MARMIPA-786363 format. One line per 5 residues: number of its first residue (from 1); for each residue z, x, y of N, C-alpha, C. Coordinates in steps of 0.02 Angstrom, whole numbers. Layout:
REM residues N
NUM) Z X Y Z X Y Z X Y ~ ... .
END
This chain:
REM residues 212
1) -241 1440 -458 -232 1388 -479 -301 1329 -441 ~ -287 1275 -529 -341 1241 -479 -355 1187 -471 ~ -397 1189 -417 -343 1112 -346 -393 1063 -402 ~ -458 1091 -389 -469 1045 -406 -457 1001 -475 ~ -414 1054 -536 -405 1024 -573 -328 972 -528 .
6) -302 1007 -502 -205 992 -498 -237 912 -463 ~ -280 916 -406 -316 814 -368 -331 788 -446 ~ -381 844 -511 -378 763 -536 -319 727 -603 ~ -239 769 -603 -210 771 -607 -149 715 -593 ~ -179 748 -539 -117 673 -493 -190 629 -447 .
11) -244 604 -511 -259 533 -516 -245 470 -482 ~ -184 478 -528 -186 385 -526 -99 378 -499 ~ -99 450 -434 -41 443 -393 -74 441 -328 ~ -25 451 -295 -84 455 -205 -38 494 -185 ~ -62 552 -156 -77 619 -109 -39 637 -42 .
16) 12 660 -13 27 660 41 5 747 67 ~ 1 714 141 -10 797 174 36 869 134 ~ 97 848 177 123 903 122 151 922 65 ~ 117 861 -16 94 903 -82 46 935 -59 ~ -26 903 -31 -81 954 -38 -77 1020 12 .
21) -18 1040 33 -40 1111 80 25 1143 22 ~ 65 1112 8 89 1160 -25 58 1163 -132 ~ -10 1131 -133 -50 1193 -178 -96 1217 -149 ~ -106 1222 -62 -151 1253 -14 -125 1338 -22 ~ -55 1343 -29 3 1382 32 -45 1464 15 .
26) -82 1499 -9 -120 1535 -37 -171 1541 3 ~ -168 1471 48 -222 1468 79 -232 1505 174 ~ -249 1535 208 -273 1533 275 -258 1484 319 ~ -298 1429 315 -331 1360 352 -325 1318 295 ~ -286 1294 268 -237 1236 204 -309 1215 237 .
31) -315 1184 305 -372 1096 340 -415 1095 338 ~ -437 1197 328 -530 1175 313 -516 1196 217 ~ -500 1194 208 -509 1174 157 -490 1109 103 ~ -431 1083 140 -430 1007 149 -489 964 146 ~ -545 1018 231 -570 922 244 -622 956 174 .
36) -654 1017 151 -717 1027 121 -678 988 86 ~ -629 976 15 -668 938 -34 -652 883 -28 ~ -661 850 42 -663 808 53 -731 813 72 ~ -765 819 86 -844 838 124 -882 860 15 ~ -854 842 -39 -868 876 -98 -865 818 -120 .
41) -791 793 -106 -775 701 -164 -749 697 -171 ~ -669 763 -188 -657 786 -210 -590 787 -205 ~ -588 727 -147 -549 713 -122 -512 635 -62 ~ -514 606 -58 -521 520 -9 -480 529 48 ~ -456 527 73 -414 523 187 -405 436 173 .
46) -374 427 132 -344 316 173 -337 332 220 ~ -283 400 282 -265 332 329 -270 450 346 ~ -217 452 381 -228 476 405 -140 556 379 ~ -163 615 334 -99 621 303 -53 612 231 ~ -157 574 209 -132 543 196 -203 497 111 .
51) -203 545 64 -243 528 5 -232 534 -31 ~ -298 504 -95 -306 487 -154 -357 539 -188 ~ -342 529 -267 -426 580 -270 -481 582 -283 ~ -519 601 -273 -592 548 -259 -663 562 -299 ~ -715 507 -297 -733 527 -343 -759 561 -417 .
56) -741 610 -361 -799 676 -422 -744 701 -448 ~ -641 684 -430 -637 683 -494 -561 645 -489 ~ -571 590 -528 -535 549 -551 -590 498 -618 ~ -529 483 -684 -553 446 -684 -529 353 -680 ~ -495 362 -639 -474 313 -611 -443 313 -522 .
61) -388 270 -524 -354 262 -452 -274 271 -467 ~ -226 248 -407 -181 219 -384 -200 145 -380 ~ -149 81 -413 -158 1 -394 -115 35 -349 ~ -165 -24 -293 -164 -37 -252 -85 -44 -183 ~ -73 -72 -244 30 -94 -238 58 -30 -230 .
66) 38 -15 -283 83 66 -265 63 84 -212 ~ 14 105 -199 -42 128 -131 15 103 -67 ~ 17 43 -53 28 -8 1 143 35 4 ~ 147 12 -87 217 46 -77 237 123 -22 ~ 177 163 -12 176 223 -25 155 227 39 .
71) 92 182 71 86 191 155 105 188 215 ~ 175 128 209 237 107 241 266 106 221 ~ 338 127 201 398 137 183 485 139 236 ~ 545 64 227 505 57 156 467 -20 175 ~ 435 -52 84 415 -72 75 397 -106 31 .
76) 383 -180 4 365 -212 -41 343 -265 -48 ~ 280 -263 -115 223 -330 -90 225 -400 -96 ~ 224 -432 -51 244 -494 -55 210 -562 -28 ~ 209 -576 -11 159 -660 -60 135 -668 -38 ~ 62 -706 -52 5 -693 -54 -15 -644 -126 .
81) 21 -599 -109 -25 -550 -144 50 -539 -198 ~ 77 -564 -184 130 -525 -261 136 -619 -304 ~ 120 -670 -256 119 -750 -283 53 -753 -331 ~ -35 -719 -307 -66 -709 -350 -58 -656 -400 ~ -25 -603 -405 2 -570 -469 37 -610 -503 .
86) 109 -645 -478 123 -663 -530 115 -731 -555 ~ 36 -750 -519 -26 -804 -539 10 -871 -528 ~ 54 -873 -484 56 -938 -489 8 -966 -452 ~ -36 -938 -392 -43 -970 -340 -144 -963 -391 ~ -207 -975 -381 -251 -980 -394 -288 -931 -378 .
91) -305 -906 -323 -338 -877 -292 -320 -800 -282 ~ -371 -747 -308 -380 -689 -339 -380 -651 -230 ~ -303 -610 -212 -299 -607 -140 -344 -517 -155 ~ -370 -509 -126 -424 -434 -77 -356 -405 -57 ~ -357 -441 -5 -294 -393 45 -231 -408 46 .
96) -196 -356 29 -119 -315 18 -81 -320 89 ~ -23 -375 73 47 -408 98 100 -367 80 ~ 125 -340 134 195 -298 115 238 -333 171 ~ 321 -343 119 353 -356 214 390 -275 193 ~ 400 -291 275 454 -208 293 495 -191 345 .
101) 560 -169 328 608 -181 396 586 -137 439 ~ 522 -105 479 523 -102 511 438 -107 544 ~ 429 -116 595 365 -132 622 329 -168 594 ~ 278 -243 616 242 -272 605 185 -232 621 ~ 115 -195 574 57 -169 598 30 -182 505 .
106) -41 -163 511 -87 -178 453 -136 -137 471 ~ -149 -71 410 -203 -12 413 -273 -47 359 ~ -311 -25 405 -393 -55 380 -417 -13 340 ~ -400 2 284 -432 98 254 -501 64 200 ~ -522 112 215 -594 107 167 -562 92 88 .
111) -518 73 47 -521 35 10 -478 -21 17 ~ -472 -51 70 -441 -138 62 -384 -120 134 ~ -379 -159 149 -332 -186 204 -261 -201 207 ~ -251 -160 229 -147 -153 201 -95 -217 249 ~ -88 -252 239 -59 -278 305 44 -272 303 .
116) 96 -266 359 143 -251 330 185 -317 389 ~ 218 -337 337 247 -383 407 350 -375 411 ~ 353 -356 456 438 -340 478 460 -421 461 ~ 529 -397 423 570 -432 377 638 -402 403 ~ 708 -428 411 766 -448 431 814 -403 371 .
121) 875 -344 411 894 -343 342 961 -410 341 ~ 1017 -424 295 990 -397 215 931 -427 191 ~ 920 -489 211 867 -539 178 818 -495 159 ~ 774 -440 196 739 -403 168 719 -376 88 ~ 778 -327 78 834 -327 19 841 -363 -35 .
126) 820 -448 -43 844 -483 -81 757 -486 -125 ~ 782 -496 -205 702 -526 -237 644 -485 -269 ~ 682 -409 -242 616 -355 -265 644 -322 -326 ~ 584 -325 -381 559 -305 -423 540 -245 -450 ~ 532 -181 -474 493 -136 -498 488 -160 -571 .
131) 383 -179 -553 325 -202 -599 324 -138 -622 ~ 322 -133 -685 254 -85 -724 185 -91 -746 ~ 140 -53 -700 59 -87 -666 16 -53 -702 ~ 50 10 -728 -4 45 -795 65 94 -860 ~ 44 137 -879 82 157 -938 96 201 -861 .
136) 57 241 -806 108 275 -771 101 245 -675 ~ 130 221 -665 115 172 -613 135 91 -631 ~ 189 132 -595 253 65 -552 249 35 -488 ~ 258 6 -455 299 -24 -404 324 -77 -369 ~ 352 -87 -309 390 -123 -291 398 -193 -267 .
141) 392 -248 -306 341 -324 -299 401 -362 -279 ~ 378 -420 -253 439 -482 -232 413 -520 -315 ~ 473 -534 -308 478 -595 -395 415 -645 -349 ~ 415 -699 -366 378 -771 -364 415 -818 -323 ~ 482 -791 -308 549 -831 -270 527 -793 -196 .
146) 547 -759 -208 548 -689 -121 496 -688 -104 ~ 433 -674 -135 388 -695 -101 364 -763 -94 ~ 391 -843 -106 368 -880 -80 415 -898 -24 ~ 458 -899 5 509 -853 27 496 -836 95 ~ 473 -754 86 419 -726 137 399 -754 177 .
151) 326 -758 119 260 -833 152 288 -879 201 ~ 316 -935 188 349 -1007 233 404 -941 276 ~ 425 -924 274 476 -878 335 436 -830 398 ~ 347 -814 372 328 -749 388 264 -832 433 ~ 245 -884 411 189 -900 395 204 -914 505 .
156) 185 -896 536 186 -961 610 173 -1027 615 ~ 211 -1044 666 223 -1092 675 221 -1147 634 ~ 243 -1116 535 252 -1178 502 344 -1220 494 ~ 354 -1257 515 426 -1312 493 402 -1319 444 ~ 470 -1345 386 446 -1370 360 516 -1433 314 .
161) 493 -1486 351 579 -1541 369 605 -1595 324 ~ 558 -1613 285 561 -1621 203 551 -1606 154 ~ 590 -1604 69 563 -1619 25 479 -1629 28 ~ 467 -1686 23 400 -1693 13 381 -1655 66 ~ 392 -1636 153 332 -1594 160 324 -1525 116 .
166) 399 -1504 97 370 -1440 50 323 -1474 3 ~ 347 -1491 -40 242 -1557 -81 234 -1544 -76 ~ 191 -1546 -25 123 -1542 1 119 -1458 28 ~ 144 -1448 51 143 -1360 55 112 -1314 11 ~ 178 -1334 -45 173 -1297 -107 107 -1299 -157 .
171) 112 -1395 -177 68 -1403 -191 -14 -1436 -201 ~ 10 -1423 -109 -80 -1450 -74 -106 -1367 -45 ~ -67 -1344 -14 -91 -1301 22 -114 -1231 7 ~ -68 -1198 -38 -42 -1137 -62 -80 -1150 -131 ~ -89 -1236 -166 -125 -1251 -233 -67 -1208 -278 .
176) 0 -1224 -286 37 -1144 -333 35 -1202 -393 ~ 73 -1175 -451 100 -1220 -511 104 -1218 -536 ~ 119 -1317 -530 185 -1332 -555 212 -1319 -598 ~ 181 -1282 -649 247 -1274 -727 289 -1204 -685 ~ 239 -1163 -639 276 -1105 -640 347 -1129 -567 .
181) 306 -1149 -560 356 -1178 -506 437 -1180 -550 ~ 440 -1234 -587 484 -1249 -628 526 -1196 -640 ~ 517 -1158 -676 537 -1101 -671 578 -1066 -637 ~ 534 -1073 -562 573 -1011 -528 671 -1058 -527 ~ 680 -971 -490 750 -970 -484 778 -973 -410 .
186) 794 -1054 -435 831 -1075 -377 917 -1079 -358 ~ 969 -1040 -392 1032 -1036 -395 1003 -957 -338 ~ 970 -922 -370 961 -858 -350 939 -864 -275 ~ 867 -928 -245 838 -917 -179 911 -953 -166 ~ 947 -995 -152 1006 -1028 -124 1059 -973 -104 .
191) 1066 -957 -158 1097 -873 -151 1072 -812 -62 ~ 1002 -848 -64 996 -777 -13 979 -805 54 ~ 979 -890 67 981 -924 123 1061 -908 185 ~ 1094 -895 183 1154 -876 198 1123 -843 274 ~ 1096 -777 237 1069 -716 287 996 -734 306 .
196) 949 -775 271 882 -802 279 866 -841 361 ~ 778 -819 388 771 -858 423 731 -872 413 ~ 737 -964 454 696 -1026 453 734 -1075 378 ~ 824 -1047 369 835 -1066 325 843 -1148 295 ~ 846 -1175 357 806 -1249 344 775 -1259 316 .
201) 699 -1220 345 625 -1227 301 639 -1172 234 ~ 693 -1168 207 681 -1156 162 724 -1185 84 ~ 778 -1221 111 817 -1286 84 769 -1344 56 ~ 733 -1353 99 715 -1410 97 644 -1392 16 ~ 612 -1311 35 584 -1294 -33 618 -1322 -85 .
206) 669 -1267 -80 691 -1268 -125 731 -1343 -171 ~ 738 -1409 -132 795 -1459 -149 707 -1469 -199 ~ 644 -1490 -159 604 -1485 -189 577 -1482 -260 ~ 579 -1432 -270 573 -1370 -344 631 -1396 -381 ~ 663 -1409 -353 755 -1445 -363 721 -1495 -419 .
211) 663 -1539 -389 656 -1590 -413 598 -1580 -442 ~ 573 -1573 -471 520 -1578 -517 553 -1576 -598 .
END
């Protein structure tokens, strides 16, 4: 097996340590070979036990949303990252924020900051879509409705007491696109409320969106 070519063939996917060792099963000291591949630029380490193809062996690399799904699972991309992805907020977001059922944590990696925020079940499982990023890559990303709800739930100290407060937060603070908000599926958001944290704040947000 030509390990360099094998890694190049996986340039659009994350590579685990276990997968690497399966490719290097004929080596007596596979970890030494992995270190050599890293030094040669054929392989790049994202975090312990998690790699992508290095600059010497790829024509592209996995999208950050796909990497985020694999760095910590279960998880899906959400909050500002998903809102920006869907074009609902004007800012381009560079840090990748995801939701997880595990404890909140973050990974500051050579390719960017990946933040994970805890959510409880069953609310966690609502509003997640599998989104095709390229012909070869797909990732789990919150729909815009869920990304907004996650943002409100996970923002410490944020309490929305009225539809007017909701309008100020969404349109002024987040600078959300009003036409995009009018397209939100508020019926679906209503269905999440019984299991959602901060449901009173979410009720005001839904009320505000319905009034647009």
